[in-house]
C-alpha positions as CSV (number, residue, x, y, z in Angstrom):
1,X,74.7,-86.4,-29.7
2,X,77.7,-88.4,-31.0
3,X,78.7,-91.8,-29.6
4,X,82.2,-93.2,-30.0
5,X,82.9,-96.9,-29.9
6,X,86.3,-97.2,-28.3
7,X,86.5,-101.0,-28.4
8,X,85.1,-103.3,-31.1
9,X,82.6,-105.8,-29.8
10,X,84.1,-109.1,-28.7
11,X,83.6,-112.3,-30.6
12,X,81.2,-113.6,-27.9
13,X,79.1,-110.4,-28.1
14,X,79.0,-110.7,-31.9
15,X,77.7,-114.3,-31.5
16,X,75.1,-113.3,-29.0
17,X,73.8,-110.4,-31.2
18,X,73.7,-112.8,-34.1
19,X,71.7,-115.4,-32.2
20,X,69.4,-112.7,-30.8
21,X,68.7,-111.3,-34.3
22,X,68.1,-114.8,-35.7
23,X,65.7,-115.6,-32.9
24,X,64.0,-112.3,-33.3
25,X,63.4,-112.9,-37.0
26,X,62.2,-116.4,-36.4
27,X,59.8,-115.3,-33.7
28,X,58.4,-112.5,-35.8
29,X,57.8,-114.9,-38.7
30,X,56.0,-117.3,-36.4
31,X,53.8,-114.4,-35.1
32,X,53.0,-113.3,-38.6
33,X,52.1,-116.8,-39.8
34,X,49.7,-117.2,-36.8
35,X,48.1,-113.8,-37.3
36,X,49.4,-112.6,-34.0
37,X,49.7,-108.8,-33.6
38,X,51.5,-108.7,-30.3
39,X,54.9,-107.3,-30.3
40,X,57.9,-109.5,-29.5
41,X,59.5,-108.4,-26.2
42,X,63.3,-108.3,-26.9
43,X,64.1,-108.4,-23.2
44,X,62.1,-111.7,-22.8
45,X,63.8,-113.1,-25.8
46,X,67.3,-112.4,-24.4
47,X,66.4,-113.9,-21.1
48,X,65.1,-117.0,-22.8
49,X,68.4,-117.4,-24.6
50,X,70.4,-116.7,-21.5
51,X,68.4,-119.2,-19.4
52,X,68.9,-121.9,-22.1
53,X,72.6,-121.4,-22.0
54,X,72.7,-121.4,-18.2
55,X,70.7,-124.7,-18.2
56,X,73.4,-126.3,-20.4
57,X,76.1,-125.1,-18.1
58,X,74.3,-126.4,-15.0
59,X,73.6,-129.8,-16.6
60,X,77.1,-130.5,-17.9
61,X,79.6,-129.0,-15.4
62,X,78.9,-131.5,-12.6
63,X,80.3,-134.2,-14.9
64,X,83.4,-132.1,-15.9
65,X,86.6,-132.7,-14.1
66,X,89.6,-130.4,-13.9
67,X,92.9,-132.3,-14.1
68,X,95.8,-130.8,-12.3
69,X,99.1,-132.1,-13.7
70,X,102.2,-131.9,-11.5
71,X,105.4,-132.7,-13.3
72,X,108.4,-134.1,-11.4
73,X,110.6,-131.3,-12.6
74,X,108.5,-128.2,-13.3
75,X,111.4,-126.0,-14.3
76,X,112.6,-128.3,-17.1
77,X,109.1,-129.6,-18.2
78,X,107.2,-126.4,-18.7
79,X,108.1,-123.6,-21.1
80,X,108.6,-120.2,-19.4
81,X,105.6,-117.9,-19.3
82,X,107.5,-115.4,-21.5
83,X,107.2,-117.9,-24.4
84,X,103.4,-117.8,-24.4
85,X,103.2,-114.5,-26.3
86,X,105.5,-115.8,-28.9
87,X,103.7,-119.1,-29.3
88,X,100.4,-117.2,-29.6
89,X,101.7,-115.7,-32.8
90,X,102.8,-119.0,-34.4
91,X,100.6,-120.6,-37.0
92,X,99.8,-124.3,-37.0
93,X,97.6,-126.8,-35.0
94,X,98.6,-127.5,-31.5
95,X,97.2,-129.5,-28.6
96,X,94.9,-127.0,-26.9
97,X,96.7,-127.2,-23.5
98,X,100.3,-127.0,-24.9
99,X,101.1,-124.3,-22.3
100,X,98.9,-125.3,-19.4
101,X,99.4,-127.5,-16.3
102,X,95.6,-127.9,-16.2
103,X,93.6,-130.2,-18.4
104,X,90.0,-131.3,-18.4
105,X,88.1,-134.5,-18.4
106,X,84.6,-136.0,-18.5
107,X,83.1,-138.5,-16.0
108,X,82.2,-141.6,-18.0
109,X,80.2,-143.3,-15.2
110,X,79.5,-143.3,-11.5
111,X,82.3,-145.8,-10.8
112,X,85.0,-143.2,-11.2
113,X,86.2,-143.6,-14.8
114,X,87.2,-140.4,-16.6
115,X,87.9,-139.8,-20.3
116,X,90.4,-137.2,-21.4
117,X,93.1,-136.7,-24.0
118,X,96.2,-138.8,-24.1
119,X,98.4,-135.7,-24.5
120,X,97.0,-134.3,-21.3
121,X,98.3,-137.2,-19.2
122,X,101.4,-138.2,-21.2
123,X,103.1,-134.9,-22.0
124,X,105.0,-134.9,-18.7
125,X,106.9,-138.0,-17.8
126,X,106.2,-139.3,-14.3
127,X,103.7,-136.5,-13.5
128,X,101.1,-137.0,-10.8
129,X,97.5,-136.3,-11.7
130,X,94.8,-134.8,-9.4
131,X,91.1,-134.8,-10.5
132,X,89.2,-131.8,-9.1
133,X,85.4,-132.1,-9.2
134,X,82.9,-129.3,-9.5
135,X,82.0,-129.6,-5.8
136,X,85.6,-129.0,-4.9
137,X,86.5,-132.6,-4.0
138,X,90.0,-133.7,-5.0
139,X,91.1,-137.2,-5.9
140,X,94.4,-138.7,-7.1
141,X,93.9,-140.2,-10.5
142,X,95.7,-143.1,-12.1
143,X,95.9,-143.9,-15.8
144,X,93.9,-147.0,-16.8
145,X,94.9,-146.9,-20.5
146,X,95.9,-144.6,-23.3
147,X,95.6,-144.6,-27.1
148,X,98.0,-142.3,-28.9
149,X,96.3,-142.9,-32.3
150,X,93.1,-141.2,-31.2
151,X,94.5,-139.1,-28.4
152,X,92.2,-140.7,-25.9
153,X,93.1,-141.7,-22.3
154,X,91.0,-143.1,-19.4
155,X,91.7,-142.3,-15.8
156,X,90.3,-143.8,-12.6
157,X,89.5,-142.2,-9.3
158,X,88.4,-144.0,-6.1
159,X,85.0,-142.4,-5.8
160,X,81.4,-143.6,-6.3
161,X,78.0,-142.1,-7.1
162,X,79.5,-139.6,-9.4
163,X,77.5,-137.5,-11.9
164,X,78.2,-139.1,-15.3
165,X,77.9,-137.2,-18.5
166,X,75.3,-137.8,-21.2
167,X,76.9,-138.6,-24.5
168,X,75.2,-137.8,-27.8
169,X,75.5,-139.4,-31.2
170,X,78.3,-137.6,-33.0
171,X,77.3,-139.1,-36.3
172,X,74.2,-136.8,-36.2
173,X,76.3,-133.6,-35.7
174,X,75.9,-131.1,-38.6
175,X,77.6,-127.9,-39.4
176,X,75.8,-124.8,-38.2
177,X,74.4,-126.3,-34.9
178,X,75.1,-124.4,-31.7
179,X,77.7,-126.0,-29.4
180,X,79.4,-125.3,-26.1
181,X,82.9,-125.9,-24.9
182,X,83.6,-126.4,-21.1
183,X,86.9,-126.9,-19.4
184,X,89.8,-125.0,-17.8
185,X,91.1,-122.7,-20.5
186,X,94.2,-120.7,-19.5
187,X,94.0,-122.3,-16.1
188,X,90.5,-120.9,-15.5
189,X,88.4,-123.9,-14.3
190,X,84.8,-124.4,-15.4
191,X,84.8,-121.8,-18.2
192,X,82.1,-122.1,-20.8
193,X,82.2,-120.7,-24.4
194,X,79.8,-121.2,-27.3
195,X,79.7,-121.1,-31.0
196,X,78.7,-123.3,-33.9
197,X,80.0,-126.5,-35.6
198,X,82.0,-125.2,-38.4
199,X,82.7,-128.5,-40.2
200,X,82.8,-132.2,-39.5
201,X,85.2,-134.9,-40.7
202,X,88.3,-132.8,-40.6
203,X,91.5,-134.7,-41.1
204,X,95.2,-134.3,-42.1
205,X,95.7,-131.7,-39.4
206,X,98.7,-133.2,-37.6
207,X,100.4,-135.2,-40.4
208,X,100.8,-138.1,-38.1
209,X,99.6,-141.7,-37.8
210,X,96.6,-140.6,-35.7
211,X,93.0,-141.4,-36.6
212,X,91.6,-138.0,-37.5
213,X,87.9,-137.3,-38.0
214,X,87.5,-134.1,-36.0
215,X,84.6,-131.8,-35.4
216,X,85.6,-128.2,-36.1
217,X,84.1,-125.4,-34.1
218,X,84.5,-121.7,-33.6
219,X,83.6,-122.0,-29.9
220,X,86.6,-120.5,-28.2
221,X,89.0,-123.2,-27.1
222,X,92.3,-122.4,-25.4
223,X,95.1,-124.2,-23.5
224,X,93.5,-126.2,-20.7
225,X,90.4,-127.1,-22.6
226,X,91.9,-130.5,-23.7
227,X,89.8,-133.4,-22.7
228,X,86.8,-131.3,-21.9
229,X,83.4,-131.6,-23.5
230,X,82.0,-130.1,-26.6
231,X,78.2,-130.4,-26.0
232,X,75.0,-129.6,-27.8
233,X,72.1,-127.4,-26.7
234,X,70.6,-130.4,-24.8
235,X,73.8,-130.8,-22.8
236,X,74.8,-134.0,-24.5
237,X,78.6,-134.5,-25.1
238,X,79.2,-134.7,-28.8
239,X,83.0,-134.3,-28.8
240,X,86.1,-134.1,-26.7
241,X,88.1,-130.9,-27.3
242,X,91.7,-131.6,-28.3
243,X,93.3,-129.2,-30.9
244,X,93.4,-125.5,-31.7
245,X,94.8,-123.8,-34.8
246,X,97.2,-121.2,-33.5
247,X,96.0,-119.3,-30.4
248,X,92.6,-117.6,-30.0
249,X,92.0,-118.1,-33.7
250,X,88.4,-119.3,-33.5
251,X,89.3,-122.6,-35.0
252,X,89.2,-125.6,-32.6
253,X,88.8,-129.3,-33.1
254,X,87.1,-132.1,-31.1
255,X,87.2,-135.9,-31.2
256,X,83.7,-137.2,-32.0
257,X,82.0,-138.7,-29.0
258,X,81.3,-142.0,-30.8
259,X,84.9,-142.6,-31.5
260,X,86.0,-141.5,-28.0
261,X,83.5,-143.8,-26.3
262,X,84.5,-146.8,-28.4
263,X,88.1,-146.3,-27.5
264,X,87.4,-145.6,-23.9
265,X,85.3,-148.7,-23.4
266,X,88.1,-150.9,-24.9
267,X,90.7,-149.3,-22.7
268,X,88.5,-150.0,-19.6
269,X,87.7,-153.6,-20.6
270,X,91.0,-154.8,-21.9
271,X,93.6,-152.0,-21.3
272,X,94.3,-151.6,-25.0
273,X,92.5,-150.9,-28.3
274,X,92.1,-153.5,-31.1
275,X,91.5,-152.2,-34.6
276,X,91.0,-153.7,-38.0
277,X,93.4,-152.6,-40.7
278,X,94.4,-153.3,-44.3
279,X,98.1,-152.2,-44.0
280,X,98.1,-149.4,-46.6
281,X,99.2,-145.8,-46.7
282,X,96.6,-143.7,-48.6
283,X,95.8,-140.1,-49.7
284,X,92.8,-138.6,-51.4
285,X,93.1,-137.1,-54.9
286,X,91.2,-134.1,-53.7
287,X,93.6,-133.7,-50.8
288,X,96.7,-133.4,-53.0
289,X,97.6,-131.2,-56.0
290,X,100.3,-133.7,-56.9
291,X,97.8,-136.5,-57.1
292,X,95.4,-134.4,-59.2
293,X,98.3,-133.9,-61.7
294,X,99.3,-137.6,-61.7
295,X,95.7,-138.9,-62.0
296,X,94.1,-136.4,-64.4
297,X,91.4,-139.0,-65.4
298,X,89.9,-139.0,-62.0
299,X,87.9,-136.4,-60.1
300,X,87.8,-138.3,-56.9
301,X,89.2,-141.4,-55.2
302,X,91.9,-142.4,-52.7
303,X,95.4,-143.4,-54.0
304,X,97.2,-146.4,-52.4
305,X,100.7,-145.0,-51.8
306,X,102.2,-148.0,-50.0
307,X,101.4,-151.6,-49.1
308,X,103.2,-152.7,-45.9
309,X,104.8,-156.2,-45.7
310,X,102.8,-158.8,-43.9
311,X,99.6,-156.9,-44.0
312,X,96.2,-158.0,-45.4
313,X,96.7,-155.8,-48.4
314,X,100.0,-157.5,-49.2
315,X,98.2,-160.9,-49.4
316,X,95.5,-159.5,-51.7
317,X,95.2,-158.4,-55.3
318,X,95.5,-154.7,-54.3
319,X,98.6,-152.9,-55.6
320,X,100.4,-149.6,-54.9
321,X,99.1,-147.0,-57.4
322,X,95.5,-148.3,-57.3
323,X,92.9,-145.7,-56.7
324,X,90.1,-146.7,-54.4
325,X,86.8,-145.3,-55.7
326,X,84.3,-147.0,-53.4
327,X,84.3,-149.0,-50.2
328,X,81.3,-151.4,-49.7
329,X,79.6,-149.5,-52.5
330,X,80.0,-146.0,-50.9
331,X,82.0,-143.4,-52.8
332,X,85.2,-142.2,-51.1
333,X,87.0,-138.8,-51.6
334,X,89.4,-138.6,-48.6
335,X,91.8,-140.9,-46.9
336,X,89.6,-140.6,-43.8
337,X,86.6,-142.0,-45.7
338,X,88.5,-145.2,-46.3
339,X,89.9,-145.3,-42.8
340,X,86.5,-144.8,-41.2
341,X,84.9,-147.5,-43.4
342,X,87.6,-150.0,-42.4
343,X,87.3,-149.2,-38.7
344,X,83.6,-150.0,-38.8
345,X,84.5,-153.6,-39.8
346,X,85.2,-156.4,-37.3
347,X,88.7,-157.9,-37.2
348,X,88.8,-160.7,-39.8
349,X,85.7,-159.4,-41.6
350,X,85.7,-159.1,-45.4
351,X,85.6,-155.7,-47.1
352,X,85.0,-154.9,-50.8
353,X,86.9,-152.1,-52.6
354,X,86.1,-150.8,-56.0
355,X,89.4,-149.6,-57.5
356,X,90.6,-147.9,-60.7
357,X,93.7,-149.3,-62.3
358,X,95.1,-148.4,-65.7
359,X,91.9,-146.9,-66.9
360,X,89.6,-149.8,-65.8
361,X,87.6,-150.4,-62.6
362,X,87.4,-153.7,-60.8
363,X,86.4,-155.0,-57.4
364,X,88.8,-156.5,-54.9
365,X,87.8,-158.3,-51.8
366,X,90.1,-158.7,-48.8
367,X,89.8,-159.5,-45.1
368,X,90.9,-157.2,-42.3
369,X,93.3,-158.2,-39.6
370,X,94.1,-156.8,-36.2
371,X,96.4,-153.8,-36.5
372,X,99.8,-154.5,-34.9
373,X,100.7,-152.2,-32.0
374,X,104.1,-151.5,-33.5
375,X,103.6,-150.6,-37.1
376,X,106.5,-150.3,-39.6
377,X,108.0,-146.9,-39.0
378,X,107.8,-146.2,-42.7
379,X,104.1,-145.6,-42.4
380,X,104.7,-142.8,-39.9
381,X,107.4,-141.2,-42.0
382,X,105.3,-141.3,-45.2
383,X,102.4,-139.6,-43.5
384,X,104.6,-136.8,-42.2
385,X,106.1,-135.9,-45.6
386,X,105.4,-132.3,-46.6
387,X,102.8,-131.9,-49.3
388,X,105.3,-130.6,-51.8
389,X,107.7,-133.6,-51.5
390,X,107.9,-136.1,-54.3
391,X,106.7,-139.6,-53.6
392,X,108.8,-141.2,-50.9
393,X,111.9,-139.1,-51.7
394,X,113.2,-139.2,-48.1
395,X,114.5,-142.0,-46.0
396,X,115.6,-142.5,-42.4
397,X,118.6,-144.4,-43.5
398,X,121.3,-143.8,-46.2
399,X,120.2,-144.6,-49.7
400,X,121.4,-148.2,-50.4
401,X,124.5,-148.4,-52.6
402,X,124.0,-150.3,-55.9
403,X,125.5,-153.7,-56.3
404,X,128.8,-153.2,-58.3
405,X,129.1,-154.7,-61.7
406,X,132.0,-157.0,-62.6
407,X,134.7,-155.1,-64.5
408,X,134.1,-157.1,-67.7
409,X,130.3,-156.5,-67.6
410,X,128.8,-154.1,-70.1
411,X,127.4,-150.8,-68.8
412,X,123.8,-151.2,-67.7
413,X,121.3,-149.7,-70.1
414,X,119.9,-146.2,-69.4
415,X,116.4,-144.9,-70.0
416,X,115.0,-141.5,-71.2
417,X,113.7,-141.1,-67.7
418,X,117.2,-140.7,-66.3
419,X,118.1,-143.9,-64.5
420,X,120.2,-147.0,-65.3
421,X,119.1,-150.5,-64.5
422,X,119.8,-154.2,-64.8
423,X,118.0,-157.5,-63.9
424,X,117.9,-158.1,-60.1
425,X,119.9,-161.2,-59.0
426,X,118.4,-163.9,-56.8
427,X,119.9,-162.5,-53.6
428,X,118.4,-159.1,-54.2
429,X,115.0,-160.6,-55.1
430,X,115.1,-162.7,-51.9
431,X,115.8,-159.6,-49.8
432,X,113.2,-157.4,-51.6
433,X,110.0,-158.7,-49.9
434,X,108.4,-161.7,-48.3
435,X,107.5,-163.7,-50.3
436,X,110.1,-162.5,-52.8
437,X,109.2,-161.6,-56.4
438,X,110.2,-164.1,-59.2
439,X,111.8,-161.4,-61.3
440,X,112.5,-157.7,-61.2
441,X,114.6,-154.8,-62.4
442,X,117.3,-153.4,-60.1
443,X,117.8,-149.6,-60.3
444,X,121.6,-148.9,-60.5
445,X,121.6,-145.2,-60.3
446,X,119.4,-142.2,-60.9
447,X,120.4,-138.9,-62.6
448,X,119.8,-135.8,-60.4
449,X,116.9,-133.6,-61.5
450,X,115.7,-136.3,-64.0
451,X,112.1,-137.4,-64.4
452,X,113.0,-140.5,-62.4
453,X,114.5,-138.4,-59.6
454,X,111.4,-136.1,-59.6
455,X,109.2,-139.1,-59.3
456,X,111.1,-140.4,-56.3
457,X,112.9,-143.3,-57.8
458,X,116.2,-144.3,-56.0
459,X,119.1,-146.5,-56.6
460,X,118.5,-149.9,-55.0
461,X,114.8,-149.9,-55.9
462,X,113.5,-153.1,-57.5
463,X,110.8,-152.6,-60.2
464,X,108.4,-155.4,-60.6
465,X,105.6,-154.0,-62.8
466,X,105.2,-151.3,-65.5
467,X,101.7,-150.0,-65.8
468,X,100.7,-153.0,-63.7
469,X,102.2,-155.5,-66.2
470,X,104.7,-157.9,-64.6
471,X,108.3,-157.6,-65.8
472,X,110.2,-160.9,-66.4
473,X,113.6,-159.6,-67.7
474,X,115.5,-156.5,-68.9
475,X,114.4,-156.9,-72.5
476,X,110.8,-157.1,-71.4
477,X,111.3,-153.9,-69.3
478,X,112.8,-152.1,-72.2
479,X,109.9,-153.1,-74.4
480,X,107.3,-151.9,-71.9
481,X,109.1,-148.6,-71.5
482,X,109.2,-148.1,-75.2
483,X,105.4,-148.5,-75.5
484,X,103.8,-145.1,-75.3
485,X,101.4,-144.7,-72.3
486,X,97.8,-143.8,-72.9
487,X,97.3,-140.1,-73.7
488,X,97.4,-137.9,-70.7
489,X,98.8,-140.5,-68.4
490,X,102.3,-141.2,-67.2
491,X,104.3,-144.4,-66.8
492,X,103.5,-146.1,-63.5
493,X,106.1,-148.4,-62.0
494,X,105.5,-150.7,-59.1
495,X,108.5,-150.6,-56.8
496,X,109.8,-152.8,-53.9
497,X,111.7,-150.7,-51.3
498,X,112.7,-151.9,-47.8
499,X,110.2,-154.7,-48.0
500,X,107.2,-152.5,-48.8
501,X,105.4,-152.0,-52.2
502,X,105.1,-148.4,-53.5
503,X,105.0,-146.7,-56.9
504,X,106.4,-143.9,-59.0
505,X,104.8,-142.2,-62.0
506,X,107.0,-140.7,-64.8
507,X,105.4,-137.9,-66.8
């Protein structure tokens, strides 16, 4: 007899078969080790797995809320359904309810507070929100507070004695453990999928100013799952589902529960989130092919791209171009490692960085400050630059025109790197930063396609250091440029641009 399989097994069926086989092998090993000769009953094993999954569903779903979003102008606010097939074919990471008018939430406590995603409640201006409980009750929901940087929002409904969710410790989550996602995918309320944790600590997914430390999972997540729980086999919420890579791609992301709870509690208690910060834009060497080429001496570390004016870093010894190797004695590889270490500090608390500068390591101590709610827009622009772009080679405003020379002045000197310069005058130094530098070199113009242009140098930049040595005048600068850099390294220049400190490396 010949059997024909007309349809390949679904992803869920494949997972179930995998777990069944895994459990079967494990049970047989246990039986063999205990000298048991009884046969394992496959049907009983399947029922046990099924019952365990059902128990998770029954424990978690009472605390899951379906959020119905009603825009003021549906026709202009929601993409036509015909666009869905097109968007399902587009690559990239999207909020997992990009096409849905339903979202999900989790009941924080019996007093009616609900945690969800900021993009669920903020994507439609002036929308009304209705919270639908598992027992069918409907309540109007109002927004208590939102935090765009973590994509967390808290809602409040006028209800009491609600079944609150149990939150687990997301710091204990490990790749490989079984997890479940519950929500309203594709407008289908209280749907449950399962899979495993694929990775933890995922970042640089959205190229924005958000705080990214996602749990990655292959549990099926679709539009409408946003704000719903990712839970473990005990029914504890370990994450809040928020992003998908493409559509139906088996790659979803959740905000760790510890981060979500910290933000939610601040939104409830004070209506906003207070964070410590240093005021730096950073990127891990392992995260960027450009940085691996520019810092060949180092196999790990996080490069300080930019220091923002008025920030704690601007009042410390830290400089753009430094490479952070350790924070509080712990090795760092990714920008997220530094970010998470800073977030664990209290506002005003001291933090110790071990940095690499010009081939030597040193320790720098600085104190955190409260992050301003309106950060210099440069930080957002820098973090959204494509990976292939040279350092800071784009600007939201026209490139500043160089100050003209008097007609009787000699031509400014040029360099082998393809730019001309002169000493900055007092007015230019005063406008460069606060406090202003005592001396600097003004970049007059940059030759297209030159090493300087490739490194991102622009006319109007003021150079204050070469290889971290301060520059006092033009002759001093020429001398420093004529000195060969150490073998294998480029020439690092510290630059002031629009009030911020950054750097460029010529190779």
